N, CA, C and O atoms as CSV, one atom per row, in Angstrom:
chain,resi,resn,atom,element,x,y,z
A,1,UNK,N,N,15.336,-2.920,18.656
A,1,UNK,CA,C,14.701,-2.139,17.625
A,1,UNK,C,C,15.396,-2.466,16.307
A,1,UNK,O,O,16.603,-2.706,16.272
A,2,UNK,N,N,14.622,-2.472,15.231
A,2,UNK,CA,C,15.185,-2.708,13.911
A,2,UNK,C,C,14.427,-1.902,12.873
A,2,UNK,O,O,13.253,-1.581,13.054
A,3,UNK,N,N,15.096,-1.585,11.809
A,3,UNK,CA,C,14.478,-0.888,10.687
A,3,UNK,C,C,14.672,-1.734,9.440
A,3,UNK,O,O,15.750,-2.288,9.220
A,4,UNK,N,N,13.654,-1.831,8.644
A,4,UNK,CA,C,13.719,-2.576,7.396
A,4,UNK,C,C,13.193,-1.690,6.282
A,4,UNK,O,O,12.157,-1.041,6.429
A,5,UNK,N,N,13.896,-1.665,5.187
A,5,UNK,CA,C,13.496,-0.902,4.013
A,5,UNK,C,C,13.078,-1.910,2.952
A,5,UNK,O,O,13.922,-2.596,2.377
A,6,UNK,N,N,11.788,-1.999,2.694
A,6,UNK,CA,C,11.273,-2.994,1.761
A,6,UNK,C,C,11.243,-2.428,0.345
A,6,UNK,O,O,11.097,-1.223,0.139
A,7,UNK,N,N,11.384,-3.310,-0.603
A,7,UNK,CA,C,11.252,-2.939,-1.997
A,7,UNK,C,C,10.218,-3.856,-2.621
A,7,UNK,O,O,9.844,-4.865,-2.023
A,8,UNK,N,N,9.756,-3.524,-3.800
A,8,UNK,CA,C,8.744,-4.308,-4.494
A,8,UNK,C,C,8.957,-4.144,-5.985
A,8,UNK,O,O,9.617,-3.208,-6.437
A,9,UNK,N,N,8.386,-5.068,-6.743
A,9,UNK,CA,C,8.528,-4.995,-8.193
A,9,UNK,C,C,7.713,-3.826,-8.729
A,9,UNK,O,O,6.554,-3.635,-8.361
A,10,UNK,N,N,8.334,-3.058,-9.596
A,10,UNK,CA,C,7.652,-1.925,-10.220
A,10,UNK,C,C,6.802,-2.410,-11.384
A,10,UNK,O,O,7.169,-3.346,-12.093
A,11,UNK,N,N,5.669,-1.764,-11.565
A,11,UNK,CA,C,4.765,-2.129,-12.649
A,11,UNK,C,C,5.314,-1.638,-13.982
A,11,UNK,O,O,5.969,-0.599,-14.063
A,12,UNK,N,N,5.034,-2.399,-15.004
A,12,UNK,CA,C,5.357,-2.010,-16.365
A,12,UNK,C,C,4.110,-2.157,-17.224
A,12,UNK,O,O,3.068,-2.605,-16.747
A,13,UNK,N,N,4.219,-1.783,-18.475
A,13,UNK,CA,C,3.055,-1.870,-19.354
A,13,UNK,C,C,2.628,-3.312,-19.600
A,13,UNK,O,O,1.463,-3.568,-19.904
A,14,UNK,N,N,3.555,-4.255,-19.472
A,14,UNK,CA,C,3.190,-5.651,-19.735
A,14,UNK,C,C,3.494,-6.587,-18.578
A,14,UNK,O,O,3.299,-7.796,-18.700
A,15,UNK,N,N,3.967,-6.055,-17.457
A,15,UNK,CA,C,4.318,-6.940,-16.337
A,15,UNK,C,C,4.068,-6.249,-14.998
A,15,UNK,O,O,3.948,-5.028,-14.904
A,16,UNK,N,N,3.997,-7.085,-13.976
A,16,UNK,CA,C,3.899,-6.629,-12.585
A,16,UNK,C,C,2.709,-5.714,-12.322
A,16,UNK,O,O,2.845,-4.694,-11.645
A,17,UNK,N,N,1.569,-6.067,-12.843
A,17,UNK,CA,C,0.338,-5.330,-12.544
A,17,UNK,C,C,-0.015,-5.540,-11.071
A,17,UNK,O,O,0.415,-6.508,-10.444
A,18,UNK,N,N,-0.793,-4.626,-10.544
A,18,UNK,CA,C,-1.272,-4.778,-9.179
A,18,UNK,C,C,-2.134,-6.036,-9.110
A,18,UNK,O,O,-2.932,-6.234,-10.026
A,19,UNK,N,N,-2.041,-6.882,-8.121
A,19,UNK,CA,C,-1.486,-6.704,-6.777
A,19,UNK,C,C,-0.082,-7.261,-6.561
A,19,UNK,O,O,0.256,-7.624,-5.435
A,20,UNK,N,N,0.745,-7.342,-7.599
A,20,UNK,CA,C,2.116,-7.839,-7.442
A,20,UNK,C,C,2.833,-7.127,-6.306
A,20,UNK,O,O,3.479,-7.774,-5.480
A,21,UNK,N,N,2.729,-5.816,-6.254
A,21,UNK,CA,C,3.428,-5.025,-5.241
A,21,UNK,C,C,2.907,-5.351,-3.835
A,21,UNK,O,O,3.685,-5.463,-2.887
A,22,UNK,N,N,1.604,-5.497,-3.714
A,22,UNK,CA,C,1.009,-5.851,-2.422
A,22,UNK,C,C,1.518,-7.213,-1.959
A,22,UNK,O,O,1.839,-7.392,-0.784
A,23,UNK,N,N,1.591,-8.166,-2.872
A,23,UNK,CA,C,2.090,-9.501,-2.538
A,23,UNK,C,C,3.564,-9.457,-2.137
A,23,UNK,O,O,3.979,-10.183,-1.234
A,24,UNK,N,N,4.353,-8.618,-2.795
A,24,UNK,CA,C,5.767,-8.477,-2.431
A,24,UNK,C,C,5.919,-7.993,-0.998
A,24,UNK,O,O,6.748,-8.515,-0.253
A,25,UNK,N,N,5.128,-7.002,-0.605
A,25,UNK,CA,C,5.207,-6.473,0.759
A,25,UNK,C,C,4.746,-7.531,1.763
A,25,UNK,O,O,5.381,-7.716,2.801
A,26,UNK,N,N,3.654,-8.220,1.462
A,26,UNK,CA,C,3.185,-9.302,2.354
A,26,UNK,C,C,4.279,-10.347,2.564
A,26,UNK,O,O,4.517,-10.785,3.689
A,27,UNK,N,N,4.941,-10.743,1.480
A,27,UNK,CA,C,6.005,-11.747,1.570
A,27,UNK,C,C,7.185,-11.240,2.393
A,27,UNK,O,O,7.744,-11.979,3.203
A,28,UNK,N,N,7.561,-9.987,2.187
A,28,UNK,CA,C,8.690,-9.416,2.930
A,28,UNK,C,C,8.372,-9.328,4.416
A,28,UNK,O,O,9.217,-9.647,5.252
A,29,UNK,N,N,7.157,-8.895,4.749
A,29,UNK,CA,C,6.764,-8.794,6.159
A,29,UNK,C,C,6.779,-10.182,6.801
A,29,UNK,O,O,7.277,-10.342,7.915
A,30,UNK,N,N,6.245,-11.173,6.115
A,30,UNK,CA,C,6.243,-12.544,6.654
A,30,UNK,C,C,7.668,-13.049,6.834
A,30,UNK,O,O,7.977,-13.683,7.843
A,31,UNK,N,N,8.542,-12.774,5.865
A,31,UNK,CA,C,9.940,-13.188,5.963
A,31,UNK,C,C,10.592,-12.591,7.217
A,31,UNK,O,O,11.249,-13.300,7.979
A,32,UNK,N,N,10.407,-11.304,7.417
A,32,UNK,CA,C,10.991,-10.633,8.584
A,32,UNK,C,C,10.375,-11.182,9.868
A,32,UNK,O,O,11.089,-11.483,10.824
A,33,UNK,N,N,9.059,-11.312,9.886
A,33,UNK,CA,C,8.366,-11.799,11.081
A,33,UNK,C,C,8.848,-13.200,11.451
A,33,UNK,O,O,9.112,-13.477,12.621
A,34,UNK,N,N,8.960,-14.068,10.477
A,34,UNK,CA,C,9.390,-15.446,10.741
A,34,UNK,C,C,10.820,-15.518,11.263
A,34,UNK,O,O,11.203,-16.518,11.871
A,35,UNK,N,N,11.600,-14.496,11.042
A,35,UNK,CA,C,13.005,-14.466,11.483
A,35,UNK,C,C,13.246,-13.409,12.554
A,35,UNK,O,O,14.385,-13.003,12.783
A,36,UNK,N,N,12.191,-12.970,13.199
A,36,UNK,CA,C,12.320,-11.877,14.166
A,36,UNK,C,C,13.230,-12.227,15.334
A,36,UNK,O,O,13.886,-11.349,15.894
A,37,UNK,N,N,13.276,-13.508,15.708
A,37,UNK,CA,C,14.170,-13.911,16.808
A,37,UNK,C,C,15.632,-13.728,16.406
A,37,UNK,O,O,16.425,-13.179,17.171
A,38,UNK,N,N,15.985,-14.183,15.215
A,38,UNK,CA,C,17.382,-14.049,14.776
A,38,UNK,C,C,17.733,-12.595,14.447
A,38,UNK,O,O,18.891,-12.196,14.570
A,39,UNK,N,N,16.745,-11.807,14.032
A,39,UNK,CA,C,16.977,-10.382,13.798
A,39,UNK,C,C,16.971,-9.597,15.104
A,39,UNK,O,O,17.366,-8.431,15.136
A,40,UNK,N,N,16.518,-10.244,16.190
A,40,UNK,CA,C,16.456,-9.630,17.517
A,40,UNK,C,C,15.600,-8.359,17.512
A,40,UNK,O,O,16.026,-7.297,17.966
A,41,UNK,N,N,14.375,-8.505,16.981
A,41,UNK,CA,C,13.444,-7.375,16.957
A,41,UNK,C,C,12.194,-7.737,17.743
A,41,UNK,O,O,11.893,-8.915,17.937
A,42,UNK,N,N,11.484,-6.739,18.186
A,42,UNK,CA,C,10.282,-6.953,18.984
A,42,UNK,C,C,9.085,-7.231,18.098
A,42,UNK,O,O,9.165,-7.159,16.872
A,43,UNK,N,N,7.986,-7.548,18.734
A,43,UNK,CA,C,6.716,-7.754,18.033
A,43,UNK,C,C,5.934,-6.455,17.889
A,43,UNK,O,O,4.807,-6.475,17.393
A,44,UNK,N,N,6.493,-5.341,18.305
A,44,UNK,CA,C,5.834,-4.043,18.200
A,44,UNK,C,C,6.335,-3.357,16.939
A,44,UNK,O,O,7.462,-2.865,16.890
A,45,UNK,N,N,5.487,-3.331,15.928
A,45,UNK,CA,C,5.866,-2.815,14.621
A,45,UNK,C,C,5.147,-1.514,14.311
A,45,UNK,O,O,3.984,-1.332,14.671
A,46,UNK,N,N,5.843,-0.619,13.643
A,46,UNK,CA,C,5.257,0.560,13.018
A,46,UNK,C,C,5.626,0.436,11.543
A,46,UNK,O,O,6.777,0.164,11.200
A,47,UNK,N,N,4.650,0.636,10.689
A,47,UNK,CA,C,4.894,0.485,9.255
A,47,UNK,C,C,4.558,1.802,8.573
A,47,UNK,O,O,3.590,2.472,8.934
A,48,UNK,N,N,5.364,2.164,7.590
A,48,UNK,CA,C,5.123,3.428,6.914
A,48,UNK,C,C,5.767,3.471,5.554
A,48,UNK,O,O,6.498,2.562,5.159
A,49,UNK,N,N,5.485,4.534,4.850
A,49,UNK,CA,C,6.066,4.723,3.536
A,49,UNK,C,C,5.652,6.053,2.962
A,49,UNK,O,O,4.885,6.807,3.560
A,50,UNK,N,N,6.187,6.322,1.773
A,50,UNK,CA,C,5.867,7.552,1.052
A,50,UNK,C,C,5.265,7.182,-0.295
A,50,UNK,O,O,5.742,6.277,-0.979
A,51,UNK,N,N,4.216,7.894,-0.660
A,51,UNK,CA,C,3.545,7.721,-1.945
A,51,UNK,C,C,3.082,6.277,-2.120
A,51,UNK,O,O,2.287,5.788,-1.318
A,52,UNK,N,N,3.568,5.585,-3.157
A,52,UNK,CA,C,3.150,4.194,-3.368
A,52,UNK,C,C,3.538,3.323,-2.180
A,52,UNK,O,O,2.816,2.385,-1.841
A,53,UNK,N,N,4.659,3.618,-1.549
A,53,UNK,CA,C,5.070,2.862,-0.365
A,53,UNK,C,C,4.097,3.037,0.786
A,53,UNK,O,O,3.844,2.092,1.532
A,54,UNK,N,N,3.548,4.238,0.938
A,54,UNK,CA,C,2.541,4.484,1.974
A,54,UNK,C,C,1.255,3.736,1.646
A,54,UNK,O,O,0.612,3.179,2.536
A,55,UNK,N,N,0.884,3.724,0.379
A,55,UNK,CA,C,-0.284,2.971,-0.067
A,55,UNK,C,C,-0.134,1.502,0.317
A,55,UNK,O,O,-1.065,0.897,0.849
A,56,UNK,N,N,1.037,0.933,0.047
A,56,UNK,CA,C,1.288,-0.474,0.366
A,56,UNK,C,C,1.363,-0.700,1.876
A,56,UNK,O,O,0.928,-1.741,2.367
A,57,UNK,N,N,1.909,0.262,2.611
A,57,UNK,CA,C,1.961,0.139,4.073
A,57,UNK,C,C,0.557,0.097,4.665
A,57,UNK,O,O,0.277,-0.693,5.567
A,58,UNK,N,N,-0.327,0.956,4.148
A,58,UNK,CA,C,-1.707,0.956,4.655
A,58,UNK,C,C,-2.426,-0.345,4.297
A,58,UNK,O,O,-3.175,-0.879,5.116
A,59,UNK,N,N,-2.210,-0.859,3.094
A,59,UNK,CA,C,-2.832,-2.144,2.743
A,59,UNK,C,C,-2.332,-3.243,3.656
A,59,UNK,O,O,-3.109,-4.103,4.073
A,60,UNK,N,N,-1.039,-3.230,3.974
A,60,UNK,CA,C,-0.483,-4.236,4.883
A,60,UNK,C,C,-1.119,-4.114,6.265
A,60,UNK,O,O,-1.482,-5.119,6.876
A,61,UNK,N,N,-1.251,-2.903,6.746
A,61,UNK,CA,C,-1.756,-2.681,8.099
A,61,UNK,C,C,-3.248,-2.947,8.233
A,61,UNK,O,O,-3.689,-3.485,9.249
A,62,UNK,N,N,-4.028,-2.581,7.229
A,62,UNK,CA,C,-5.489,-2.672,7.344
A,62,UNK,C,C,-6.056,-3.945,6.752
A,62,UNK,O,O,-7.034,-4.483,7.272
A,63,UNK,N,N,-5.475,-4.433,5.690
A,63,UNK,CA,C,-6.039,-5.564,4.944
A,63,UNK,C,C,-5.271,-6.865,5.187
A,63,UNK,O,O,-5.874,-7.918,5.395
A,64,UNK,N,N,-3.952,-6.785,5.160
A,64,UNK,CA,C,-3.106,-7.981,5.212
A,64,UNK,C,C,-2.440,-8.134,6.576
A,64,UNK,O,O,-1.245,-8.416,6.668
A,65,UNK,N,N,-3.214,-7.947,7.613
A,65,UNK,CA,C,-2.661,-7.908,8.973
A,65,UNK,C,C,-2.726,-9.248,9.693
A,65,UNK,O,O,-2.785,-9.285,10.922
A,66,UNK,N,N,-2.716,-10.343,8.949
A,66,UNK,CA,C,-2.753,-11.656,9.585
A,66,UNK,C,C,-1.413,-11.999,10.241
A,66,UNK,O,O,-1.395,-12.634,11.296
A,67,UNK,N,N,-0.309,-11.597,9.648
A,67,UNK,CA,C,1.016,-11.899,10.200
A,67,UNK,C,C,1.366,-10.950,11.333
A,67,UNK,O,O,1.790,-11.386,12.403
A,68,UNK,N,N,1.191,-9.661,11.106
A,68,UNK,CA,C,1.467,-8.655,12.142
A,68,UNK,C,C,0.304,-7.682,12.202
A,68,UNK,O,O,-0.403,-7.468,11.217
A,69,UNK,N,N,0.122,-7.107,13.361
A,69,UNK,CA,C,-0.791,-5.983,13.519
A,69,UNK,C,C,0.064,-4.819,13.993
A,69,UNK,O,O,0.436,-4.760,15.165
A,70,UNK,N,N,0.380,-3.888,13.088
A,70,UNK,CA,C,1.249,-2.783,13.481
A,70,UNK,C,C,0.627,-1.946,14.606
A,70,UNK,O,O,-0.594,-1.853,14.735
A,71,UNK,N,N,1.489,-1.350,15.401
A,71,UNK,CA,C,1.037,-0.444,16.462
A,71,UNK,C,C,0.644,0.909,15.894
A,71,UNK,O,O,-0.129,1.643,16.509
A,72,UNK,N,N,1.182,1.248,14.703
A,72,UNK,CA,C,0.870,2.526,14.065
A,72,UNK,C,C,1.268,2.466,12.597
A,72,UNK,O,O,2.049,1.613,12.177
A,73,UNK,N,N,0.703,3.404,11.822
A,73,UNK,CA,C,1.021,3.553,10.406
A,73,UNK,C,C,1.396,5.015,10.162
A,73,UNK,O,O,0.733,5.930,10.650
A,74,UNK,N,N,2.472,5.217,9.398
A,74,UNK,CA,C,2.891,6.561,9.005
A,74,UNK,C,C,2.750,6.638,7.485
A,74,UNK,O,O,3.407,5.904,6.746
A,75,UNK,N,N,1.885,7.534,7.040
A,75,UNK,CA,C,1.557,7.676,5.614
A,75,UNK,C,C,2.031,9.031,5.134
A,75,UNK,O,O,1.462,10.061,5.495
A,76,UNK,N,N,3.086,9.029,4.311
A,76,UNK,CA,C,3.541,10.247,3.659
A,76,UNK,C,C,2.921,10.283,2.269
A,76,UNK,O,O,3.433,9.657,1.340
A,77,UNK,N,N,1.834,11.006,2.127
A,77,UNK,CA,C,1.130,11.298,0.879
A,77,UNK,C,C,0.801,10.062,0.039
A,77,UNK,O,O,0.937,10.090,-1.184
A,78,UNK,N,N,0.371,8.986,0.685
A,78,UNK,CA,C,-0.026,7.790,-0.051
A,78,UNK,C,C,-1.491,7.830,-0.446
A,78,UNK,O,O,-2.312,8.362,0.301
A,79,UNK,N,N,-1.836,7.282,-1.598
A,79,UNK,CA,C,-3.248,7.251,-1.997
A,79,UNK,C,C,-4.032,6.258,-1.150
A,79,UNK,O,O,-3.573,5.142,-0.904
A,80,UNK,N,N,-5.212,6.665,-0.708
A,80,UNK,CA,C,-6.055,5.797,0.109
A,80,UNK,C,C,-7.264,5.280,-0.661
A,80,UNK,O,O,-7.856,4.269,-0.282
A,81,UNK,N,N,-7.633,5.965,-1.737
A,81,UNK,CA,C,-8.801,5.582,-2.538
A,81,UNK,C,C,-8.379,5.596,-4.008
A,81,UNK,O,O,-8.214,6.660,-4.603
A,82,UNK,N,N,-8.207,4.419,-4.579
A,82,UNK,CA,C,-7.681,4.333,-5.942
A,82,UNK,C,C,-8.660,4.858,-6.982
A,82,UNK,O,O,-8.231,5.335,-8.033
A,83,UNK,N,N,-9.962,4.787,-6.721
A,83,UNK,CA,C,-10.939,5.366,-7.653
A,83,UNK,C,C,-10.757,6.876,-7.701
A,83,UNK,O,O,-10.721,7.466,-8.781
A,84,UNK,N,N,-10.644,7.502,-6.538
A,84,UNK,CA,C,-10.427,8.960,-6.496
A,84,UNK,C,C,-9.117,9.333,-7.167
A,84,UNK,O,O,-9.048,10.336,-7.877
A,85,UNK,N,N,-8.079,8.538,-6.951
A,85,UNK,CA,C,-6.790,8.809,-7.585
A,85,UNK,C,C,-6.930,8.765,-9.106
A,85,UNK,O,O,-6.475,9.670,-9.806
A,86,UNK,N,N,-7.562,7.710,-9.606
A,86,UNK,CA,C,-7.762,7.589,-11.053
A,86,UNK,C,C,-8.582,8.767,-11.585
A,86,UNK,O,O,-8.202,9.399,-12.570
A,87,UNK,N,N,-9.700,9.055,-10.932
A,87,UNK,CA,C,-10.580,10.135,-11.404
A,87,UNK,C,C,-9.867,11.484,-11.410
A,87,UNK,O,O,-10.042,12.277,-12.336
A,88,UNK,N,N,-9.066,11.744,-10.384
A,88,UNK,CA,C,-8.327,13.000,-10.326
A,88,UNK,C,C,-7.381,13.120,-11.520
A,88,UNK,O,O,-7.387,14.127,-12.229
A,89,UNK,N,N,-6.574,12.089,-11.734
A,89,UNK,CA,C,-5.601,12.171,-12.820
A,89,UNK,C,C,-6.244,12.071,-14.193
A,89,UNK,O,O,-5.758,12.685,-15.142
A,90,UNK,N,N,-7.316,11.318,-14.320
A,90,UNK,CA,C,-7.992,11.223,-15.615
A,90,UNK,C,C,-8.494,12.597,-16.060
A,90,UNK,O,O,-8.535,12.892,-17.255
A,91,UNK,N,N,-8.879,13.439,-15.087
A,91,UNK,CA,C,-9.404,14.765,-15.447
A,91,UNK,C,C,-8.341,15.861,-15.455
A,91,UNK,O,O,-8.545,16.892,-16.095
A,92,UNK,N,N,-7.221,15.677,-14.771
A,92,UNK,CA,C,-6.216,16.739,-14.691
A,92,UNK,C,C,-4.928,16.426,-15.428
A,92,UNK,O,O,-4.237,17.337,-15.883
A,93,UNK,N,N,-4.597,15.144,-15.553
A,93,UNK,CA,C,-3.336,14.725,-16.175
A,93,UNK,C,C,-3.566,13.352,-16.812
A,93,UNK,O,O,-3.224,12.326,-16.222
A,94,UNK,N,N,-4.145,13.335,-18.016
A,94,UNK,CA,C,-4.515,12.063,-18.648
A,94,UNK,C,C,-3.368,11.061,-18.774
A,94,UNK,O,O,-3.607,9.853,-18.742
A,95,UNK,N,N,-2.148,11.530,-18.914
A,95,UNK,CA,C,-1.009,10.609,-18.992
A,95,UNK,C,C,-0.841,9.818,-17.708
A,95,UNK,O,O,-0.627,8.606,-17.744
A,96,UNK,N,N,-0.939,10.501,-16.572
A,96,UNK,CA,C,-0.844,9.813,-15.286
A,96,UNK,C,C,-2.073,8.947,-15.062
A,96,UNK,O,O,-1.962,7.857,-14.501
A,97,UNK,N,N,-3.246,9.413,-15.492
A,97,UNK,CA,C,-4.452,8.583,-15.418
A,97,UNK,C,C,-4.270,7.282,-16.174
A,97,UNK,O,O,-4.705,6.226,-15.716
A,98,UNK,N,N,-3.626,7.353,-17.336
A,98,UNK,CA,C,-3.347,6.144,-18.122
A,98,UNK,C,C,-2.423,5.215,-17.343
A,98,UNK,O,O,-2.629,4.001,-17.340
A,99,UNK,N,N,-1.414,5.763,-16.689
A,99,UNK,CA,C,-0.492,4.932,-15.903
A,99,UNK,C,C,-1.219,4.232,-14.757
A,99,UNK,O,O,-0.957,3.062,-14.477
A,100,UNK,N,N,-2.122,4.939,-14.099
A,100,UNK,CA,C,-2.911,4.315,-13.026
A,100,UNK,C,C,-3.735,3.174,-13.604
A,100,UNK,O,O,-3.804,2.101,-13.004
A,101,UNK,N,N,-4.362,3.385,-14.758
A,101,UNK,CA,C,-5.182,2.328,-15.346
A,101,UNK,C,C,-4.335,1.141,-15.799
A,101,UNK,O,O,-4.805,0.005,-15.748
A,102,UNK,N,N,-3.100,1.376,-16.240
A,102,UNK,CA,C,-2.207,0.269,-16.598
A,102,UNK,C,C,-1.872,-0.536,-15.349
A,102,UNK,O,O,-1.949,-1.764,-15.362
A,103,UNK,N,N,-1.500,0.151,-14.273
A,103,UNK,CA,C,-1.186,-0.526,-13.014
A,103,UNK,C,C,-2.358,-1.376,-12.531
A,103,UNK,O,O,-2.173,-2.507,-12.081
A,104,UNK,N,N,-3.567,-0.820,-12.629
A,104,UNK,CA,C,-4.752,-1.469,-12.069
A,104,UNK,C,C,-5.442,-2.414,-13.056
A,104,UNK,O,O,-6.428,-3.060,-12.702
A,105,UNK,N,N,-4.944,-2.501,-14.264
A,105,UNK,CA,C,-5.546,-3.402,-15.239
A,105,UNK,C,C,-6.865,-2.891,-15.798
A,105,UNK,O,O,-7.729,-3.682,-16.175
A,106,UNK,N,N,-7.022,-1.576,-15.853
A,106,UNK,CA,C,-8.227,-0.974,-16.409
A,106,UNK,C,C,-8.671,0.219,-15.596
A,106,UNK,O,O,-7.979,0.663,-14.679
A,107,UNK,N,N,-9.822,0.725,-15.943
A,107,UNK,CA,C,-10.398,1.876,-15.230
A,107,UNK,C,C,-11.265,1.379,-14.083
A,107,UNK,O,O,-11.519,0.178,-13.985
A,108,UNK,N,N,-11.725,2.271,-13.215
A,108,UNK,CA,C,-12.650,1.851,-12.157
A,108,UNK,C,C,-13.935,1.229,-12.711
A,108,UNK,O,O,-14.559,0.404,-12.044
A,109,UNK,N,N,-14.328,1.615,-13.906
A,109,UNK,CA,C,-15.525,1.043,-14.525
A,109,UNK,C,C,-15.257,-0.366,-15.035
A,109,UNK,O,O,-16.071,-1.267,-14.828
A,110,UNK,N,N,-14.116,-0.563,-15.702
A,110,UNK,CA,C,-13.827,-1.864,-16.306
A,110,UNK,C,C,-13.239,-2.874,-15.330
A,110,UNK,O,O,-13.289,-4.076,-15.591
A,111,UNK,N,N,-12.681,-2.412,-14.211
A,111,UNK,CA,C,-12.064,-3.320,-13.244
A,111,UNK,C,C,-12.370,-2.856,-11.813
A,111,UNK,O,O,-11.464,-2.637,-11.009
A,112,UNK,N,N,-13.647,-2.716,-11.520
A,112,UNK,CA,C,-14.082,-2.182,-10.222
A,112,UNK,C,C,-13.560,-3.002,-9.050
A,112,UNK,O,O,-13.198,-2.435,-8.019
A,113,UNK,N,N,-13.515,-4.319,-9.186
A,113,UNK,CA,C,-13.084,-5.154,-8.062
A,113,UNK,C,C,-11.623,-4.901,-7.703
A,113,UNK,O,O,-11.262,-4.961,-6.528
A,114,UNK,N,N,-10.783,-4.622,-8.685
A,114,UNK,CA,C,-9.373,-4.344,-8.394
A,114,UNK,C,C,-9.236,-3.018,-7.652
A,114,UNK,O,O,-8.447,-2.912,-6.714
A,115,UNK,N,N,-9.991,-2.019,-8.061
A,115,UNK,CA,C,-9.944,-0.727,-7.369
A,115,UNK,C,C,-10.458,-0.863,-5.933
A,115,UNK,O,O,-9.924,-0.242,-5.014
A,116,UNK,N,N,-11.485,-1.669,-5.750
A,116,UNK,CA,C,-12.028,-1.925,-4.406
A,116,UNK,C,C,-10.968,-2.608,-3.541
A,116,UNK,O,O,-10.715,-2.186,-2.412
A,117,UNK,N,N,-10.356,-3.658,-4.073
A,117,UNK,CA,C,-9.389,-4.455,-3.312
A,117,UNK,C,C,-8.076,-3.730,-3.052
A,117,UNK,O,O,-7.325,-4.119,-2.158
A,118,UNK,N,N,-7.789,-2.684,-3.820
A,118,UNK,CA,C,-6.506,-1.995,-3.682
A,118,UNK,C,C,-6.606,-0.648,-2.981
A,118,UNK,O,O,-5.621,0.088,-2.919
A,119,UNK,N,N,-7.768,-0.317,-2.457
A,119,UNK,CA,C,-7.965,0.972,-1.771
A,119,UNK,C,C,-7.958,0.769,-0.264
A,119,UNK,O,O,-8.898,0.192,0.282
A,120,UNK,N,N,-6.914,1.234,0.420
A,120,UNK,CA,C,-6.841,1.042,1.865
A,120,UNK,C,C,-8.074,1.533,2.620
A,120,UNK,O,O,-8.439,0.954,3.643
A,121,UNK,N,N,-8.719,2.593,2.130
A,121,UNK,CA,C,-9.883,3.144,2.819
A,121,UNK,C,C,-10.975,2.090,3.007
A,121,UNK,O,O,-11.753,2.170,3.958
A,122,UNK,N,N,-11.037,1.117,2.122
A,122,UNK,CA,C,-12.063,0.084,2.194
A,122,UNK,C,C,-11.808,-0.957,3.277
A,122,UNK,O,O,-12.657,-1.815,3.520
A,123,UNK,N,N,-10.664,-0.894,3.925
A,123,UNK,CA,C,-10.310,-1.888,4.934
A,123,UNK,C,C,-10.115,-1.287,6.321
A,123,UNK,O,O,-9.729,-1.996,7.250
A,124,UNK,N,N,-10.371,-0.011,6.470
A,124,UNK,CA,C,-10.257,0.637,7.778
A,124,UNK,C,C,-11.395,0.163,8.661
A,124,UNK,O,O,-12.546,0.084,8.230
A,125,UNK,N,N,-11.055,-0.152,9.911
A,125,UNK,CA,C,-12.066,-0.585,10.878
A,125,UNK,C,C,-11.694,-0.031,12.253
A,125,UNK,O,O,-10.667,0.627,12.414
A,126,UNK,N,N,-12.529,-0.304,13.217
A,126,UNK,CA,C,-12.254,0.141,14.590
A,126,UNK,C,C,-10.986,-0.519,15.132
A,126,UNK,O,O,-10.383,-0.010,16.077
A,127,UNK,N,N,-10.576,-1.641,14.549
A,127,UNK,CA,C,-9.369,-2.344,14.995
A,127,UNK,C,C,-8.108,-1.895,14.251
A,127,UNK,O,O,-7.012,-2.354,14.572
A,128,UNK,N,N,-8.243,-1.020,13.280
A,128,UNK,CA,C,-7.077,-0.547,12.518
A,128,UNK,C,C,-6.141,0.235,13.432
A,128,UNK,O,O,-6.587,0.903,14.365
A,129,UNK,N,N,-4.832,0.147,13.156
A,129,UNK,CA,C,-3.884,0.883,13.991
A,129,UNK,C,C,-4.012,2.387,13.778
A,129,UNK,O,O,-4.466,2.830,12.723
A,130,UNK,N,N,-3.614,3.167,14.771
A,130,UNK,CA,C,-3.591,4.627,14.594
A,130,UNK,C,C,-2.723,4.979,13.389
A,130,UNK,O,O,-1.682,4.366,13.151
A,131,UNK,N,N,-3.175,5.974,12.641
A,131,UNK,CA,C,-2.480,6.344,11.409
A,131,UNK,C,C,-2.305,7.848,11.364
A,131,UNK,O,O,-3.236,8.603,11.643
A,132,UNK,N,N,-1.107,8.272,11.010
A,132,UNK,CA,C,-0.867,9.679,10.754
A,132,UNK,C,C,-0.653,9.822,9.247
A,132,UNK,O,O,0.155,9.113,8.647
A,133,UNK,N,N,-1.393,10.751,8.653
A,133,UNK,CA,C,-1.312,11.002,7.217
A,133,UNK,C,C,-0.729,12.390,7.033
A,133,UNK,O,O,-1.283,13.378,7.514
A,134,UNK,N,N,0.392,12.456,6.333
A,134,UNK,CA,C,1.086,13.717,6.092
A,134,UNK,C,C,0.984,14.049,4.616
A,134,UNK,O,O,1.443,13.286,3.767
A,135,UNK,N,N,0.375,15.197,4.310
A,135,UNK,CA,C,0.151,15.649,2.946
A,135,UNK,C,C,0.622,17.086,2.813
A,135,UNK,O,O,0.742,17.795,3.812
A,136,UNK,N,N,0.889,17.519,1.597
A,136,UNK,CA,C,1.177,18.916,1.359
A,136,UNK,C,C,2.651,19.196,1.129
A,136,UNK,O,O,3.501,18.313,1.247
A,137,UNK,N,N,2.925,20.426,0.805
A,137,UNK,CA,C,4.285,20.833,0.473
A,137,UNK,C,C,4.939,21.666,1.566
A,137,UNK,O,O,6.109,22.029,1.448
A,138,UNK,N,N,4.202,21.973,2.624
A,138,UNK,CA,C,4.773,22.817,3.690
A,138,UNK,C,C,4.742,22.125,5.010
A,138,UNK,O,O,5.182,22.688,6.013
């Protein structure tokens, strides 16, 4: 058994726009997978994260599953639909809505393909691994 804590480049106003973070996770998973013998880990993976990390874990499990197919996904309050996330913050907290649009390179109207490609919900299928989604404060 092994545990790996992945990191990714954080977005800024002028750098590291999405899908930089998704590519970082894909690269890290491939790196670990390619060295699994020397790390002495099994091929049975569970992937998870919190918030943005959960979002990236779900994208890895549902969309970028060519290297590994996780046995399960653990999602601690990660966004699954980026359009809904943007719309929620645009109407309740415009500052955070602006940050989402900076990360995504525009709004759902101006950059619909990026929102489509970055929403894990769009990649769920009958072959997707079992997923537990944990939300709330209690």
